[in-house]
N, CA, C, O and the ligand as a Tripos MOL2 file, in Angstrom:
@<TRIPOS>MOLECULE
protein
  253   251    64     0     0
PROTEIN
NO_CHARGES

@<TRIPOS>ATOM
      1 N          40.9240   18.6730  -61.2210 N.3       1 MET1
      2 CA         40.5480   17.2630  -61.1790 C.3       1 MET1
      3 C          39.7880   16.9900  -59.8980 C.2       1 MET1
      4 O          39.7830   17.8040  -58.9740 O.2       1 MET1
      5 N          39.1590   15.8530  -59.8560 N.am      2 GLU2
      6 CA         38.4880   15.4690  -58.6250 C.3       2 GLU2
      7 C          38.5800   13.9670  -58.4300 C.2       2 GLU2
      8 O          38.6740   13.1960  -59.3850 O.2       2 GLU2
      9 N          38.5490   13.5760  -57.1640 N.am      3 ILE3
     10 CA         38.6070   12.1680  -56.7930 C.3       3 ILE3
     11 C          37.4670   11.9040  -55.8300 C.2       3 ILE3
     12 O          37.2550   12.6660  -54.8860 O.2       3 ILE3
     13 N          36.7360   10.8310  -56.0650 N.am      4 GLU4
     14 CA         35.6680   10.4470  -55.1460 C.3       4 GLU4
     15 C          36.0370    9.1210  -54.4930 C.2       4 GLU4
     16 O          36.3260    8.1350  -55.1710 O.2       4 GLU4
     17 N          36.0210    9.1180  -53.1710 N.am      5 LEU5
     18 CA         36.3300    7.9200  -52.4030 C.3       5 LEU5
     19 C          35.1700    7.6210  -51.4770 C.2       5 LEU5
     20 O          34.3890    8.5120  -51.1420 O.2       5 LEU5
     21 N          35.0560    6.3760  -51.0660 N.am      6 THR6
     22 CA         34.0820    6.0180  -50.0420 C.3       6 THR6
     23 C          34.8510    5.6300  -48.7820 C.2       6 THR6
     24 O          35.5810    4.6390  -48.7580 O.2       6 THR6
     25 N          34.6690    6.4270  -47.7480 N.am      7 ALA7
     26 CA         35.4200    6.2300  -46.5160 C.3       7 ALA7
     27 C          34.5340    5.5920  -45.4470 C.2       7 ALA7
     28 O          33.3240    5.8160  -45.4050 O.2       7 ALA7
     29 N          35.1630    4.7920  -44.5870 N.am      8 GLY8
     30 CA         34.4320    4.1410  -43.5110 C.3       8 GLY8
     31 C          34.3810    4.9940  -42.2640 C.2       8 GLY8
     32 O          35.1620    5.9330  -42.1110 O.2       8 GLY8
     33 N          33.4520    4.6660  -41.3650 N.am      9 ASN9
     34 CA         33.3740    5.2350  -40.0110 C.3       9 ASN9
     35 C          32.8360    6.6520  -39.9370 C.2       9 ASN9
     36 O          32.8380    7.2500  -38.8610 O.2       9 ASN9
     37 N          32.3760    7.2030  -41.0450 N.am     10 ILE10
     38 CA         31.8220    8.5610  -40.9860 C.3      10 ILE10
     39 C          30.4190    8.4790  -40.3810 C.2      10 ILE10
     40 O          29.5340    7.8290  -40.9370 O.2      10 ILE10
     41 N          30.2230    9.1420  -39.2440 N.am     11 LYS11
     42 CA         28.9610    9.0040  -38.5340 C.3      11 LYS11
     43 C          28.2490   10.3200  -38.2620 C.2      11 LYS11
     44 O          27.0400   10.3250  -38.0310 O.2      11 LYS11
     45 N          28.9620   11.4220  -38.2820 N.am     12 CYS12
     46 CA         28.3140   12.6730  -37.8860 C.3      12 CYS12
     47 C          29.0420   13.8700  -38.4870 C.2      12 CYS12
     48 O          30.0500   13.7290  -39.1800 O.2      12 CYS12
     49 N          28.5080   15.0350  -38.2030 N.am     13 GLY13
     50 CA         29.1150   16.2550  -38.7190 C.3      13 GLY13
     51 C          30.5270   16.4620  -38.2120 C.2      13 GLY13
     52 O          31.3510   17.0790  -38.8880 O.2      13 GLY13
     53 N          30.8090   15.9450  -37.0150 N.am     14 GLY14
     54 CA         32.1650   16.0640  -36.4870 C.3      14 GLY14
     55 C          33.1540   15.2750  -37.3210 C.2      14 GLY14
     56 O          34.2770   15.7220  -37.5560 O.2      14 GLY14
     57 N          32.7360   14.1040  -37.7660 N.am     15 CYS15
     58 CA         33.5860   13.3000  -38.6490 C.3      15 CYS15
     59 C          33.8400   14.0600  -39.9500 C.2      15 CYS15
     60 O          34.9730   14.1420  -40.4240 O.2      15 CYS15
     61 N          32.7760   14.6090  -40.5150 N.am     16 ALA16
     62 CA         32.8990   15.3420  -41.7750 C.3      16 ALA16
     63 C          33.8540   16.5180  -41.6070 C.2      16 ALA16
     64 O          34.6880   16.7820  -42.4730 O.2      16 ALA16
     65 N          33.7250   17.2140  -40.4980 N.am     17 GLN17
     66 CA         34.6020   18.3650  -40.2500 C.3      17 GLN17
     67 C          36.0520   17.9230  -40.0920 C.2      17 GLN17
     68 O          36.9680   18.5690  -40.6010 O.2      17 GLN17
     69 N          36.2490   16.8120  -39.3800 N.am     18 ALA18
     70 CA         37.6130   16.3030  -39.1800 C.3      18 ALA18
     71 C          38.2500   15.9550  -40.5240 C.2      18 ALA18
     72 O          39.4410   16.1860  -40.7350 O.2      18 ALA18
     73 N          37.4480   15.3990  -41.4260 N.am     19 ILE19
     74 CA         37.9640   15.0440  -42.7490 C.3      19 ILE19
     75 C          38.2620   16.3000  -43.5610 C.2      19 ILE19
     76 O          39.3030   16.3930  -44.2110 O.2      19 ILE19
     77 N          37.3520   17.2570  -43.5230 N.am     20 ARG20
     78 CA         37.6010   18.5090  -44.2700 C.3      20 ARG20
     79 C          38.8700   19.1870  -43.7600 C.2      20 ARG20
     80 O          39.6970   19.6480  -44.5460 O.2      20 ARG20
     81 N          39.0130   19.2440  -42.4320 N.am     21 ASP21
     82 CA         40.2020   19.8730  -41.8550 C.3      21 ASP21
     83 C          41.4590   19.0760  -42.2020 C.2      21 ASP21
     84 O          42.4950   19.6380  -42.5560 O.2      21 ASP21
     85 N          41.3380   17.7470  -42.0900 N.am     22 GLY22
     86 CA         42.5120   16.9010  -42.2990 C.3      22 GLY22
     87 C          43.0180   16.9220  -43.7240 C.2      22 GLY22
     88 O          44.2150   16.7700  -43.9720 O.2      22 GLY22
     89 N          42.0970   17.1130  -44.6670 N.am     23 LEU23
     90 CA         42.4840   17.1100  -46.0820 C.3      23 LEU23
     91 C          42.7210   18.5140  -46.6290 C.2      23 LEU23
     92 O          43.0120   18.6820  -47.8130 O.2      23 LEU23
     93 N          42.5980   19.5170  -45.7700 N.am     24 ALA24
     94 CA         42.6700   20.9060  -46.2410 C.3      24 ALA24
     95 C          43.9840   21.2040  -46.9590 C.2      24 ALA24
     96 O          44.0060   21.9600  -47.9300 O.2      24 ALA24
     97 N          45.0730   20.6120  -46.4830 N.am     25 ASP25
     98 CA         46.3700   20.8770  -47.1050 C.3      25 ASP25
     99 C          46.5690   20.0910  -48.4020 C.2      25 ASP25
    100 O          47.4830   20.3830  -49.1740 O.2      25 ASP25
    101 N          45.7160   19.0970  -48.6410 N.am     26 LEU26
    102 CA         45.9050   18.2170  -49.7990 C.3      26 LEU26
    103 C          44.9330   18.5020  -50.9330 C.2      26 LEU26
    104 O          45.0390   17.9110  -52.0070 O.2      26 LEU26
    105 N          43.9760   19.4120  -50.6980 N.am     27 ALA27
    106 CA         42.9400   19.6570  -51.6960 C.3      27 ALA27
    107 C          42.4550   21.0910  -51.6010 C.2      27 ALA27
    108 O          42.6250   21.7520  -50.5770 O.2      27 ALA27
    109 N          41.8450   21.5660  -52.6850 N.am     28 ASP28
    110 CA         41.2560   22.9060  -52.6660 C.3      28 ASP28
    111 C          39.8570   22.8750  -52.0660 C.2      28 ASP28
    112 O          39.4140   23.8510  -51.4600 O.2      28 ASP28
    113 N          39.1600   21.7460  -52.2350 N.am     29 ASP29
    114 CA         37.7790   21.6570  -51.7700 C.3      29 ASP29
    115 C          37.4720   20.2120  -51.3940 C.2      29 ASP29
    116 O          37.8770   19.2880  -52.1000 O.2      29 ASP29
    117 N          36.7760   20.0140  -50.3140 N.am     30 VAL30
    118 CA         36.4280   18.6720  -49.8460 C.3      30 VAL30
    119 C          34.9530   18.6500  -49.4670 C.2      30 VAL30
    120 O          34.4920   19.4710  -48.6740 O.2      30 VAL30
    121 N          34.2190   17.7020  -50.0430 N.am     31 GLU31
    122 CA         32.8190   17.5100  -49.6680 C.3      31 GLU31
    123 C          32.6780   16.1300  -49.0490 C.2      31 GLU31
    124 O          33.2250   15.1530  -49.5600 O.2      31 GLU31
    125 N          31.9490   16.0540  -47.9550 N.am     32 VAL32
    126 CA         31.7400   14.7820  -47.2730 C.3      32 VAL32
    127 C          30.2410   14.5280  -47.1460 C.2      32 VAL32
    128 O          29.5050   15.3800  -46.6460 O.2      32 VAL32
    129 N          29.7910   13.3650  -47.5950 N.am     33 ASP33
    130 CA         28.3890   12.9670  -47.4480 C.3      33 ASP33
    131 C          28.2970   11.9880  -46.2800 C.2      33 ASP33
    132 O          28.7690   10.8550  -46.3660 O.2      33 ASP33
    133 N          27.6910   12.4360  -45.2030 N.am     34 ILE34
    134 CA         27.6540   11.6230  -43.9890 C.3      34 ILE34
    135 C          26.8650   10.3310  -44.2060 C.2      34 ILE34
    136 O          27.2210    9.2850  -43.6630 O.2      34 ILE34
    137 N          25.7950   10.4060  -44.9990 N.am     35 ASP35
    138 CA         24.9240    9.2380  -45.1870 C.3      35 ASP35
    139 C          25.6000    8.1330  -45.9940 C.2      35 ASP35
    140 O          25.4500    6.9510  -45.6860 O.2      35 ASP35
    141 N          26.3400    8.5220  -47.0200 N.am     36 THR36
    142 CA         26.9250    7.5210  -47.9090 C.3      36 THR36
    143 C          28.4080    7.2780  -47.6290 C.2      36 THR36
    144 O          28.9640    6.2790  -48.0860 O.2      36 THR36
    145 N          29.0510    8.1730  -46.8890 N.am     37 GLY37
    146 CA         30.4870    8.0440  -46.6540 C.3      37 GLY37
    147 C          31.3310    8.4970  -47.8280 C.2      37 GLY37
    148 O          32.5480    8.3110  -47.8410 O.2      37 GLY37
    149 N          30.6710    9.0980  -48.8210 N.am     38 LYS38
    150 CA         31.4250    9.5450  -49.9930 C.3      38 LYS38
    151 C          32.1960   10.8230  -49.6670 C.2      38 LYS38
    152 O          31.6720   11.7630  -49.0700 O.2      38 LYS38
    153 N          33.4560   10.8160  -50.0840 N.am     39 VAL39
    154 CA         34.3190   11.9780  -49.9020 C.3      39 VAL39
    155 C          34.7490   12.4350  -51.2870 C.2      39 VAL39
    156 O          35.4320   11.7110  -52.0120 O.2      39 VAL39
    157 N          34.3380   13.6510  -51.6440 N.am     40 LEU40
    158 CA         34.6750   14.2050  -52.9510 C.3      40 LEU40
    159 C          35.7370   15.2790  -52.7510 C.2      40 LEU40
    160 O          35.5310   16.2630  -52.0410 O.2      40 LEU40
    161 N          36.8680   15.0600  -53.3920 N.am     41 VAL41
    162 CA         38.0180   15.9390  -53.2200 C.3      41 VAL41
    163 C          38.3240   16.6160  -54.5510 C.2      41 VAL41
    164 O          38.4340   15.9530  -55.5820 O.2      41 VAL41
    165 N          38.4570   17.9240  -54.5220 N.am     42 ARG42
    166 CA         38.7830   18.6500  -55.7530 C.3      42 ARG42
    167 C          40.0520   19.4620  -55.5590 C.2      42 ARG42
    168 O          40.3370   19.9740  -54.4760 O.2      42 ARG42
    169 N          40.8010   19.5610  -56.6490 N.am     43 GLY43
    170 CA         42.0000   20.3910  -56.5910 C.3      43 GLY43
    171 C          42.7250   20.3500  -57.9240 C.2      43 GLY43
    172 O          42.4650   19.4840  -58.7600 O.2      43 GLY43
    173 N          43.6330   21.2920  -58.1120 N.am     44 LYS44
    174 CA         44.3990   21.3240  -59.3680 C.3      44 LYS44
    175 C          45.3170   20.1140  -59.4470 C.2      44 LYS44
    176 O          45.4570   19.4830  -60.4950 O.2      44 LYS44
    177 N          45.9390   19.8060  -58.3140 N.am     45 GLN45
    178 CA         46.8070   18.6350  -58.2520 C.3      45 GLN45
    179 C          46.4300   17.8420  -57.0170 C.2      45 GLN45
    180 O          46.4500   18.3640  -55.9020 O.2      45 GLN45
    181 N          46.0890   16.5900  -57.2170 N.am     46 LEU46
    182 CA         45.6890   15.7490  -56.0920 C.3      46 LEU46
    183 C          46.5910   14.5280  -56.0240 C.2      46 LEU46
    184 O          46.8700   13.8900  -57.0390 O.2      46 LEU46
    185 N          47.0380   14.2130  -54.8310 N.am     47 ASP47
    186 CA         47.8450   13.0190  -54.6010 C.3      47 ASP47
    187 C          46.9530   11.9920  -53.9150 C.2      47 ASP47
    188 O          46.7690   12.0230  -52.6980 O.2      47 ASP47
    189 N          46.3980   11.0730  -54.7220 N.am     48 GLU48
    190 CA         45.4130   10.1410  -54.1610 C.3      48 GLU48
    191 C          46.0080    9.2820  -53.0440 C.2      48 GLU48
    192 O          45.3320    8.9810  -52.0590 O.2      48 GLU48
    193 N          47.2680    8.8910  -53.2010 N.am     49 THR49
    194 CA         47.8930    8.0800  -52.1530 C.3      49 THR49
    195 C          47.9760    8.8560  -50.8460 C.2      49 THR49
    196 O          47.6750    8.3160  -49.7810 O.2      49 THR49
    197 N          48.3830   10.1220  -50.9220 N.am     50 ALA50
    198 CA         48.4780   10.9430  -49.7160 C.3      50 ALA50
    199 C          47.0990   11.1370  -49.0910 C.2      50 ALA50
    200 O          46.9550   11.1140  -47.8690 O.2      50 ALA50
    201 N          46.0850   11.3280  -49.9400 N.am     51 ILE51
    202 CA         44.7220   11.5130  -49.4390 C.3      51 ILE51
    203 C          44.2450   10.2460  -48.7350 C.2      51 ILE51
    204 O          43.6690   10.3070  -47.6480 O.2      51 ILE51
    205 N          44.4910    9.0940  -49.3680 N.am     52 ARG52
    206 CA         44.0860    7.8280  -48.7440 C.3      52 ARG52
    207 C          44.8250    7.5990  -47.4210 C.2      52 ARG52
    208 O          44.2340    7.1550  -46.4370 O.2      52 ARG52
    209 N          46.1140    7.9070  -47.4140 N.am     53 ASN53
    210 CA         46.8890    7.7340  -46.1780 C.3      53 ASN53
    211 C          46.3700    8.6410  -45.0760 C.2      53 ASN53
    212 O          46.2920    8.2400  -43.9140 O.2      53 ASN53
    213 N          46.0150    9.8660  -45.4440 N.am     54 LYS54
    214 CA         45.5150   10.8200  -44.4530 C.3      54 LYS54
    215 C          44.1730   10.3410  -43.8910 C.2      54 LYS54
    216 O          43.9430   10.3890  -42.6830 O.2      54 LYS54
    217 N          43.3000    9.8820  -44.7760 N.am     55 LEU55
    218 CA         41.9990    9.3780  -44.3200 C.3      55 LEU55
    219 C          42.1890    8.2200  -43.3510 C.2      55 LEU55
    220 O          41.5050    8.1370  -42.3320 O.2      55 LEU55
    221 N          43.1130    7.3330  -43.6700 N.am     56 ALA56
    222 CA         43.3730    6.1920  -42.7930 C.3      56 ALA56
    223 C          43.9160    6.6700  -41.4450 C.2      56 ALA56
    224 O          43.5190    6.1690  -40.3920 O.2      56 ALA56
    225 N          44.8310    7.6480  -41.4910 N.am     57 ASP57
    226 CA         45.3950    8.1940  -40.2430 C.3      57 ASP57
    227 C          44.2950    8.8040  -39.3760 C.2      57 ASP57
    228 O          44.3280    8.7020  -38.1500 O.2      57 ASP57
    229 N          43.3220    9.4380  -40.0270 N.am     58 LEU58
    230 CA         42.2440   10.0940  -39.2890 C.3      58 LEU58
    231 C          41.2250    9.0890  -38.7360 C.2      58 LEU58
    232 O          40.3920    9.4310  -37.8970 O.2      58 LEU58
    233 N          41.3070    7.8510  -39.2200 N.am     59 GLY59
    234 CA         40.3730    6.8350  -38.7590 C.3      59 GLY59
    235 C          39.1970    6.5880  -39.6850 C.2      59 GLY59
    236 O          38.2090    5.9620  -39.3020 O.2      59 GLY59
    237 N          39.3160    7.0930  -40.9270 N.am     60 TYR60
    238 CA         38.2510    6.9120  -41.9250 C.3      60 TYR60
    239 C          38.8370    6.2890  -43.1810 C.2      60 TYR60
    240 O          38.8960    6.9460  -44.2210 O.2      60 TYR60
    241 N          39.2700    5.0440  -43.1080 N.am     61 PRO61
    242 CA         39.9460    4.4450  -44.2640 C.3      61 PRO61
    243 C          39.0150    4.3190  -45.4650 C.2      61 PRO61
    244 O          37.8530    3.9340  -45.3340 O.2      61 PRO61
    245 N          39.5500    4.6510  -46.6390 N.am     62 ALA62
    246 CA         38.7810    4.5730  -47.8740 C.3      62 ALA62
    247 C          38.8040    3.1520  -48.4120 C.2      62 ALA62
    248 O          39.7940    2.4310  -48.2860 O.2      62 ALA62
    249 N          37.6720    2.7660  -49.0210 N.am     63 ALA63
    250 CA         37.5660    1.4260  -49.5960 C.3      63 ALA63
    251 C          38.4880    1.3080  -50.8040 C.2      63 ALA63
    252 O          38.5470    0.2520  -51.4340 O.2      63 ALA63
    253 CU         31.4700   11.7470  -36.0600 Cu       64 CU64
@<TRIPOS>BOND
     1     1     2 1
     2     2     3 1
     3     3     4 2
     4     3     5 am
     5     5     6 1
     6     6     7 1
     7     7     8 2
     8     7     9 am
     9     9    10 1
    10    10    11 1
    11    11    12 2
    12    11    13 am
    13    13    14 1
    14    14    15 1
    15    15    16 2
    16    15    17 am
    17    17    18 1
    18    18    19 1
    19    19    20 2
    20    19    21 am
    21    21    22 1
    22    22    23 1
    23    23    24 2
    24    23    25 am
    25    25    26 1
    26    26    27 1
    27    27    28 2
    28    27    29 am
    29    29    30 1
    30    30    31 1
    31    31    32 2
    32    31    33 am
    33    33    34 1
    34    34    35 1
    35    35    36 2
    36    35    37 am
    37    37    38 1
    38    38    39 1
    39    39    40 2
    40    39    41 am
    41    41    42 1
    42    42    43 1
    43    43    44 2
    44    43    45 am
    45    45    46 1
    46    46    47 1
    47    47    48 2
    48    47    49 am
    49    49    50 1
    50    50    51 1
    51    51    52 2
    52    51    53 am
    53    53    54 1
    54    54    55 1
    55    55    56 2
    56    55    57 am
    57    57    58 1
    58    58    59 1
    59    59    60 2
    60    59    61 am
    61    61    62 1
    62    62    63 1
    63    63    64 2
    64    63    65 am
    65    65    66 1
    66    66    67 1
    67    67    68 2
    68    67    69 am
    69    69    70 1
    70    70    71 1
    71    71    72 2
    72    71    73 am
    73    73    74 1
    74    74    75 1
    75    75    76 2
    76    75    77 am
    77    77    78 1
    78    78    79 1
    79    79    80 2
    80    79    81 am
    81    81    82 1
    82    82    83 1
    83    83    84 2
    84    83    85 am
    85    85    86 1
    86    86    87 1
    87    87    88 2
    88    87    89 am
    89    89    90 1
    90    90    91 1
    91    91    92 2
    92    91    93 am
    93    93    94 1
    94    94    95 1
    95    95    96 2
    96    95    97 am
    97    97    98 1
    98    98    99 1
    99    99   100 2
   100    99   101 am
   101   101   102 1
   102   102   103 1
   103   103   104 2
   104   103   105 am
   105   105   106 1
   106   106   107 1
   107   107   108 2
   108   107   109 am
   109   109   110 1
   110   110   111 1
   111   111   112 2
   112   111   113 am
   113   113   114 1
   114   114   115 1
   115   115   116 2
   116   115   117 am
   117   117   118 1
   118   118   119 1
   119   119   120 2
   120   119   121 am
   121   121   122 1
   122   122   123 1
   123   123   124 2
   124   123   125 am
   125   125   126 1
   126   126   127 1
   127   127   128 2
   128   127   129 am
   129   129   130 1
   130   130   131 1
   131   131   132 2
   132   131   133 am
   133   133   134 1
   134   134   135 1
   135   135   136 2
   136   135   137 am
   137   137   138 1
   138   138   139 1
   139   139   140 2
   140   139   141 am
   141   141   142 1
   142   142   143 1
   143   143   144 2
   144   143   145 am
   145   145   146 1
   146   146   147 1
   147   147   148 2
   148   147   149 am
   149   149   150 1
   150   150   151 1
   151   151   152 2
   152   151   153 am
   153   153   154 1
   154   154   155 1
   155   155   156 2
   156   155   157 am
   157   157   158 1
   158   158   159 1
   159   159   160 2
   160   159   161 am
   161   161   162 1
   162   162   163 1
   163   163   164 2
   164   163   165 am
   165   165   166 1
   166   166   167 1
   167   167   168 2
   168   167   169 am
   169   169   170 1
   170   170   171 1
   171   171   172 2
   172   171   173 am
   173   173   174 1
   174   174   175 1
   175   175   176 2
   176   175   177 am
   177   177   178 1
   178   178   179 1
   179   179   180 2
   180   179   181 am
   181   181   182 1
   182   182   183 1
   183   183   184 2
   184   183   185 am
   185   185   186 1
   186   186   187 1
   187   187   188 2
   188   187   189 am
   189   189   190 1
   190   190   191 1
   191   191   192 2
   192   191   193 am
   193   193   194 1
   194   194   195 1
   195   195   196 2
   196   195   197 am
   197   197   198 1
   198   198   199 1
   199   199   200 2
   200   199   201 am
   201   201   202 1
   202   202   203 1
   203   203   204 2
   204   203   205 am
   205   205   206 1
   206   206   207 1
   207   207   208 2
   208   207   209 am
   209   209   210 1
   210   210   211 1
   211   211   212 2
   212   211   213 am
   213   213   214 1
   214   214   215 1
   215   215   216 2
   216   215   217 am
   217   217   218 1
   218   218   219 1
   219   219   220 2
   220   219   221 am
   221   221   222 1
   222   222   223 1
   223   223   224 2
   224   223   225 am
   225   225   226 1
   226   226   227 1
   227   227   228 2
   228   227   229 am
   229   229   230 1
   230   230   231 1
   231   231   232 2
   232   231   233 am
   233   233   234 1
   234   234   235 1
   235   235   236 2
   236   235   237 am
   237   237   238 1
   238   238   239 1
   239   239   240 2
   240   239   241 am
   241   241   242 1
   242   242   243 1
   243   243   244 2
   244   243   245 am
   245   245   246 1
   246   246   247 1
   247   247   248 2
   248   247   249 am
   249   249   250 1
   250   250   251 1
   251   251   252 2
@<TRIPOS>SUBSTRUCTURE
     1 MET1         2 RESIDUE 1 A MET
     2 GLU2         6 RESIDUE 1 A GLU
     3 ILE3        10 RESIDUE 1 A ILE
     4 GLU4        14 RESIDUE 1 A GLU
     5 LEU5        18 RESIDUE 1 A LEU
     6 THR6        22 RESIDUE 1 A THR
     7 ALA7        26 RESIDUE 1 A ALA
     8 GLY8        30 RESIDUE 1 A GLY
     9 ASN9        34 RESIDUE 1 A ASN
    10 ILE10       38 RESIDUE 1 A ILE
    11 LYS11       42 RESIDUE 1 A LYS
    12 CYS12       46 RESIDUE 1 A CYS
    13 GLY13       50 RESIDUE 1 A GLY
    14 GLY14       54 RESIDUE 1 A GLY
    15 CYS15       58 RESIDUE 1 A CYS
    16 ALA16       62 RESIDUE 1 A ALA
    17 GLN17       66 RESIDUE 1 A GLN
    18 ALA18       70 RESIDUE 1 A ALA
    19 ILE19       74 RESIDUE 1 A ILE
    20 ARG20       78 RESIDUE 1 A ARG
    21 ASP21       82 RESIDUE 1 A ASP
    22 GLY22       86 RESIDUE 1 A GLY
    23 LEU23       90 RESIDUE 1 A LEU
    24 ALA24       94 RESIDUE 1 A ALA
    25 ASP25       98 RESIDUE 1 A ASP
    26 LEU26      102 RESIDUE 1 A LEU
    27 ALA27      106 RESIDUE 1 A ALA
    28 ASP28      110 RESIDUE 1 A ASP
    29 ASP29      114 RESIDUE 1 A ASP
    30 VAL30      118 RESIDUE 1 A VAL
    31 GLU31      122 RESIDUE 1 A GLU
    32 VAL32      126 RESIDUE 1 A VAL
    33 ASP33      130 RESIDUE 1 A ASP
    34 ILE34      134 RESIDUE 1 A ILE
    35 ASP35      138 RESIDUE 1 A ASP
    36 THR36      142 RESIDUE 1 A THR
    37 GLY37      146 RESIDUE 1 A GLY
    38 LYS38      150 RESIDUE 1 A LYS
    39 VAL39      154 RESIDUE 1 A VAL
    40 LEU40      158 RESIDUE 1 A LEU
    41 VAL41      162 RESIDUE 1 A VAL
    42 ARG42      166 RESIDUE 1 A ARG
    43 GLY43      170 RESIDUE 1 A GLY
    44 LYS44      174 RESIDUE 1 A LYS
    45 GLN45      178 RESIDUE 1 A GLN
    46 LEU46      182 RESIDUE 1 A LEU
    47 ASP47      186 RESIDUE 1 A ASP
    48 GLU48      190 RESIDUE 1 A GLU
    49 THR49      194 RESIDUE 1 A THR
    50 ALA50      198 RESIDUE 1 A ALA
    51 ILE51      202 RESIDUE 1 A ILE
    52 ARG52      206 RESIDUE 1 A ARG
    53 ASN53      210 RESIDUE 1 A ASN
    54 LYS54      214 RESIDUE 1 A LYS
    55 LEU55      218 RESIDUE 1 A LEU
    56 ALA56      222 RESIDUE 1 A ALA
    57 ASP57      226 RESIDUE 1 A ASP
    58 LEU58      230 RESIDUE 1 A LEU
    59 GLY59      234 RESIDUE 1 A GLY
    60 TYR60      238 RESIDUE 1 A TYR
    61 PRO61      242 RESIDUE 1 A PRO
    62 ALA62      246 RESIDUE 1 A ALA
    63 ALA63      250 RESIDUE 1 A ALA
    64 CU64       253 GROUP 0 **** ****
């Protein structure tokens, strides 16, 4: 399955890396689009609430 979220505050490659690292335990694959703020998360089992909470903790709250 996959979940696409739009996260705030993504400004650079460092932000994208922080998100990929932060979500590594919650997903098999994470793509971050710096221009649009879109975060695409793929995995066999995804916990959207946990992903949203993690993004918020990292400082990139999802809309
Ligand atoms: Cu950044």
